[in-house]
C-alpha positions, 0 to 999 in steps of 0.5 A: 413514269410518275403519276400526276398524284405522285409528281408534286410529292416526289419533287417536294422531297427532292427540292432541298437536295437540288438546292444543295446540289446546285450550291455544290456545283454552280455549273449545274445551277442553270440546268437545275433551274430549267428543270424546276421551271419546267416542272413548275409550269406543269404543276401550275397548269393543273391549278384552278384560277382560285388557286392561282389567285391564292398563290399570288397572295402567298408570294409576299409571305414567301419572299419574307420567309426564307426557305428552310429545311425545317419548313418541310412538311412531313411525308405523312401530312403531305399524303393527307393533302388534296392533290391541289393543296400538294401542288400549291405547296410544291409550287411555292417551294419551287419558287423559293428554291429557284430564288435561293438557287439564283442567289447562291449560285450566280454571281450576277444574281440572275439567270437568263433563259431565252423564252424558247428554252423554257 
């Protein structure tokens, strides 16, 4: 069991590995995407309305900059951020990883999930 305070930091550390795993084994991409969607929904439910508005503004910047392991925030700095800031950063990276996962692992460049499955 992972505490709420540690959840976003733990997931953040695993994101690049999940992308590599999905790229190496494309059949796992839908499972990884579902995991990321589920955790992303949990994290987004903890954000305030102001944080959600801020994140919507950040999506264009996120789309312009591709995900890179060089963009990763160091573990010590991550611990110094507030829980809300960690959740925002983690959620932005989840969106970026989902985009990369679909692009790299799906020939159709999209994944479909029935609303009941998410």
